[in-house]
Structures are given as C-alpha cells and as structure tokens.
N, C-alpha and C positions, 0 to 999 in steps of 0.2 A: 563395921568398917570393911571387913572382908567382902561382905555382900555388895557394898557400894563400889569397891574396886572392881569386882567381877562385872557389875552392870556397866561400869564406865570404860572397860577395856575395849580395844578395837578387835573386831572379829574378822579373820581372813576369809576370803571367798574361795569357792571351788570352781571347777570348769563348767558346772551346771548352774552357776549363779545367774539370776534374772534381775531385771530392773525392779527396784523396790518403790513403794509409795513415797518413801522419803525423798527419793530422787525426782519423782514427778512433782512433789511439793517444791523442791529446790528450783525446778525449771520455771515456776510461776514468775519469779522476778525477772527472768530473762525474756519472758513474753512481753513484759512491760518495757524492758530495756530495748528490745528490737523495735517496738512501737515508737519509742523515743528517738531512735536513730532516723526513722522515716520522718518524724516531725522535725528533726534538725534540718533535714534537706528541704522539706516542704515550706518551711518558714521563709526562706530566702534562697530559692534555687539558683545556683551558679556553679560553674565547674570547681571553683575553690571549695565551696561548701560541700559539694558531693565528695571530693577527695577527703575533706576533713571528716565527713560522716563515715567513710570507709575506714579511716584510721581509728575512729572511735569503735566501730564495729569489730575491727581486728583485735583491739584491746579487750573488749567484752568477750569475744570468742575465746581468747586465751584464758580468761577467768573461768568460763564454762568448761573448757577442755581440761583444765587442771583437775577439776573434781570429777570429770567423767573418767579420767585415768585412775584417780584415787579410789573412786567407788567401784572400780573393777577388781581391786585387790583387797579392799576392806569394805565390809557391809556398811552401807549408808544409814541403815536403821539401827545400828548398834549405838550404845549410849554416847561414847566419846565423839564419834564422827558425826552423829546426828546433831550434837551440840555445836560442832564446828560448822556444819551446813547452815544451821539457823543463824549463826553469827555472820557467815558469809552472805546469806540472804539479806540481812539487815544492811550490810556494807554495800552490796550491789544495788539495793534499793536507793541508797543515797547517791551512788554513782548514776543511776538512771535519772534521778531528779535533777542532777547536774548537767545531763547531756544537752538539753536544748540551748543552754547558755555557755557551753564549754569553750566556744570560740568567740563569744560576744558577751563578756561578763557585764552584767548590769551593775551600776553603782549602788553602794549600800550593801550591807550584809557581808557574808563570807566571800572569799575569792573562790568562785566556782571552779576554775581550772585547778587550783591547788587542792580543793576538796576532792575533786575527781582523781587526781594523781595519788594523793595520800590513801584514799580508799582502795584504789587499784593496787598500790604497794602492799596494803594490809592483806588483800586477798591472796596475792602471790606468796607473802610470808606465811600466812596460815596454811597454805597448801604445802609448802616445803616442810614446815614444822610437823604437820600431821603425817606426812609421808615418812619423816625421820622417826617419829614415835612408832609408826606402824611396822617398821622393819629393823628391829634390834639385832637380828641375826643375818642381815643381808649386806655385807660390806660393799658389794658391787653397786647396789642401789644407793647406798650412802655416799659412795664416791661420786656417783652421777649427780646426786643432789648437791654436793659441794660445787661441782663443775657448773651445774645449772645456775646456782646462786651467783657465782662469780662471772659467768659469761652472758646469761640470759635474763637475769633479774636485776642485779645492781646497776650495770651500765645503762640499760634502757630506763631504769627508774631515775637515774641522774639526769638523763636527757629530758625526760618528762618533767622533772622538777624545774630544770632551767627553762624549758619551754613555757611552763605555767606562769613565769614572770613576764612573758611577752604576750603580744597579741598579733592577729593578722597572719601573714604568710611566714613570719619568723617562727611563731609558735607552731604552725602547721608543719614546717620543714623539720623542726626539732622533734616533734612527735612522730612524724613519718620516719625519721632516722631511728627513733627508739623502737618502732615496730620492726624495721628491717634488722636491727641488731638482735632483737629478741628472737625473731624467727630463725635467723642464721645461727644464733647460739644453740637453739633447740635442734637444728639440723645437724650441727657439729657434734653435740653431746648426746643426742637422743637415740643413738643407734644401739646402745647397750645399757644395762642396768635397770631400765624400766621393765615392767611385766604386764602382760595381758593374760590374766587367768581364765577369763570366760569370753570367748569370741562372740557368743550369742548376746551376752550383756552389752559388750562394747558396740556391736552393730546396732542393737536396738536403741541404745542411748543416742547414737548419732541420727538414727532414723527419726527419733522423737523431736530432735532439734530442727530437722528439716520440716517436719509437720508444723512446728511452732512458726517457722518462717513463712510457710505457705498460708498458715492461718492469719499472719499479719497482712498478707496481700489482700485477703478477703475483708479483714477489718478496715484496711485502708480505703477500700471501695465504699464501705458503709460510712466512714468518716467524711469522705468526699461529698456525699449527698446529704449529710446531716443538716436538718433545718430547711431543706429545699423540697419542692413539690415532687411527688412521685408521678412519672410519666411513662408512656410506652418506650420512649427513647432510653430512659433510665433503666427500665426492665431489660431492654435489649443489650445495653452496655454491660449491665451486671451479669447477664447470662454469658456474654463473651468473656468477661474477666474470669468467671468461674470455670469456663471451658479451658482457658489458658492455664489456670492453676491446676486443673485436673490433668492436663497434659504433662505438666512438670511433675506432678505427683506420680503419674503412671511411669514416667521415664525412670524415676528413682526407685520406686518400690516394686516394680515389676521387671525392670531390666538391669538395675545396678546393684541394689542392696543385697539380694540373695547371692549373687556371684561373688561380691566382695566378702561377705561373711563366710562363704564356703572356702574361699582362698585363704582367709585369715585363719580359719580352723585347721587348715591343712599344713600350716607352718608352725615352727617351734622356735623357741629361744629368741636370739637377736633378729633372725629373719622375720619372725612374727612382729616383733617390736618395730622394726623399720617399716614393714608394710602398714601397720596400724598408724604409725606417725605420718607416712606419706599419704595414704588414701583417706584416712579419717581426720587427723588433726590438720593437715595442710589442704587437701583437695576438697574437703567438705566446706571450707570457708568460702570458696567461689560460689558454691551452690547457695549458701545462705545470703551472701552478698548480692548475688544475681537476683534472688527473689526480692530482697529489700529494695534494690534499685528499680525493679519492675513495679513494685508496689507504689513507688512514688509516681510513676507514669500512670498507673491504673487509677490512683486517687485523683489525679488531675483530670483524667478523661471523664470520670464520673462527675466531678465537680463542674466541668464545662458543659456536659450534656444536661445536667440538672439545673444549672443557673442560667435559665433562658433570658433573664433580665440583663445579663452582662455578656453572654456568649450566644452565638448562633450555632445551629447544628453543623454548619459547614466550617466552623472555626477549628483550625489545626492546633496541635500542641506547639509550643515554641521553646527554643533554646535547649538547655540541658535536660529539661523535662521530656522533650521529644526524644532525645537520645536515650534517656533512662528507660523508656518503655521497651524499646527493642534491645538496647544495650544490656539491660539486666538479663533478658532471656539469653542473649549472646554469651554473657559471662557464665550463666548457669550451664549452657550447652557445652562450652569449652571445658568447664570443670568436670562435667559428666564424661566428656570424651577422654580427659586425662585419667579419670578413674578407670574407665574401660581399658585404656592402654596399660596402666599399671597393674590392673587385675588379671587381664587375659593375654596381654601382649598383642592383641589385634588392633588394627587401625580403624577407629570408628569414623569412617569418611563422612557419613551423613551428619553426624553430630558436629564434627569439626567444621565442615563447610557451612552448615547452618549457623553455627556460633559466629563465625567470621562475618557472614552476611548480615546477621542481626546487629553485630557491633557497628557495621558500616552503614546501617539503614537509617540512622538518625536523621540525616538531611531529608530523606524521603518522607519521614513521618511529619515533618513540618510543612509538607505540600498537600496533604490530604486531610479531610475532616478527622477529628480525634477519634470518633466512634468507628469510622471506617478503618483507621490504623489498628485499633484494638481488635476488631473482628478479623482483619487480615492476619495479624500476629497470632491470634488463637488458632486460626486455620493452619498457618504454616507450622506452628509448634506441633499440632496434632499430626500433621503429615510427616514431620521429621521423626517423631516418636514411632509412628507406624513403620516408616522405612527402616529405622534402626532395629526395630523389633523383628521385621521380616528377615533382615540379614543375620540377626542373631539366631533366629530359629533355623535358618539354613545351615549355619555353622554347626549348631548342635546336632542337626540331622546328619551332617557329613561326618562328624566325630563318632556318632553312634554307629553309622554304617561301616566305618573303618574298624 
C-alpha cells in the first residue's frame, strides 16, 4: 500500500523541468479538436458560424491552458497526474466529437450542446481538484483556486448550461458571454497565487500548440483536395499555402518565442505570473485562432483550384471565407504585435500595420482568383516577417553598441 501511494503521488517540478512525453500524448486530442473547429466553419460558412467556432475554440483553449499551467508545477508523467490527463483526454475527445453539431444539434441521440458543456465543466473541475491536491502547503494558491471557482468557473458554466437549452443566436450570445466572464475572471484573479516553476517548459508547451495549429492549416489543404485530381495548379496552390505557414512559423519561432521565454525567465513571483498569463494564456489565443481562420480560407482555395468541374481557376473566394484567408493572418499578426509590445515594450509597426491591412483585405480577396489571393498573401506575409526581423536585428545591434 505504501508503494502504491508513492507511485500515485504528485511530483513537484523544478526550474529545469522540460516537456514530458505524457504532455505530447495529451496534446493529441487537441490536434483533433482544432481540426473539428475548422470543420465546424467549413460545413456552412457564415459570419455567425465563424463567431461560434471562435467561441468553441476559446473554450477548448481554456481546457488546454489549464493543464499547461498544472503540468508546469507537477510532473505530468507522475502516477496521479498522468491518470488525470488520460481522463481529460477522454473527456476532450467527447467534446471534439460534439463540436461539428454544437450549434446545430441533429434530432435523435443525446443533446450535443449539453454533452459539450458537461464535458467542459468536468475538465475545469478536474483541473481545480488536481491543483488543490498538488498544493497542500500553499495557502495563497488555494485562495486563488477558490476565487477562480467562484468567478471564472461557476458563472460561465451556468451561462453555458442555459445556452445549451437554446439554439441559434441566443445560444451563441449566451456562450459568448460565458467566455467573456471566464476570461475577465482569470484576468482579475490570475495575478497572484499561480506559479510558473519552469519558464523553459512553459514556453515550449505553448510553442508546441502553435505547431499543432500550423499543422492543422497544412492538413486543411490536404482535406480540401481529397478525392480530386492532382494538377499543376493544385501543386502551385499547395506550395503557396506551405510558404504562408512557413512565414507564420518563422515569425513565432525565430522572432517571438525566444524573446518571450527570456523575459519570462528574468521575472519572479507575481510579475512572472502576470507576464505568463498575458503573453501565453491570453495573447497566444489570437495566434491559434488566426491560424485556424486562415486554414478555412486555405482549404477552400485548394478545393476550388482542384475541383475544375465546378470552379474555374479565375473563380475568387466568396463571403466570409474570402475574409478568413487574410483576416486569419491579420489576427495572427496583431497577436504577434501584442506579444512583442508586452515582451519588449517596442512598437512593432510592421506587424501591427500588416495585421490591420490583412483584416481589411477581405473585400479585395473576393475580386481576384483564389489562387492569386493565396500567392499574394504568402508573399506579403513573408515580406512582413522579413521587415520585422530587420528592425529587430537593428534594435539588438543598437543595444549591444550602447
């Protein structure tokens, strides 16, 4: 019995803690979940559906963030927490299965919105209970857990449950309200009590979820041409889409990630907690959301280019899909600009201006062939990343010279 208790206990991490294989295994269900969010938008593209998909993504993001924080203070491959992670994986898998019908529940079977909400509530409860068990000698953290339950878990869950009884815009507004209350609650209560033991682990975990989102953009292109003939136009559009994903990858991993991790490591106590909350928990969501939105546009571009029986090569994207192609990149660039500002205090002019222009470029996308729009966007993104990198290099050279 003593051996079993020893194997089941939670093991605290140190400042040199690294990402464990258990956490990589945990991320597998979120790969599927993000894919389902894209499918939710692609099934019936409309502004309302896109907003609904972003609400679902924000809820899924919260589920992932909860255990990214927990895995930073307790080893995910220890007996007790690994059991919790596997349980959460099963619950999130159910959530993912429910995503495509969460705003259009089909008759028969279980209520999909209710199943989604109950599983989401179970994940949040498991997170709080696990944190409580892991910190028997930390009264500050336990006080924060109580405040979080009362302000950021229970009220949003009530709104989600009420919303699950409705459909259409009423459901969407109630769920959007739940997300707003949840995030405001964490902003109010999340400045103290929480701990970031290992900056390297925390940064790496969030880098991995960005990789997952970028991977979804590539998968979306493959899904778009599934069952359709392979042509030179398809090869060209695929290359342009990959170049776009590579530009977004380079911006994050060569120009954002290292600086944010260095700043996080240089802070202590509540300052480190607030920085981690702002830059990683809040500002990484626009990065993931931007990639998911762009993936919708990339998927439709590849589909139109490949399906020559229904579309010509001169056919543009239409409606919200046209906006999602450039708007997704705009959201990503603005999120990146906010990270740079919060990390260094510098004004990232190229990223901010590029993000605003991409957000406003949706109507232009509807005027040019879909493939041309994708190639132009990939070129513009590469140029913006290059411009931001040059300015960043000049700033570092000036600092070193001083």
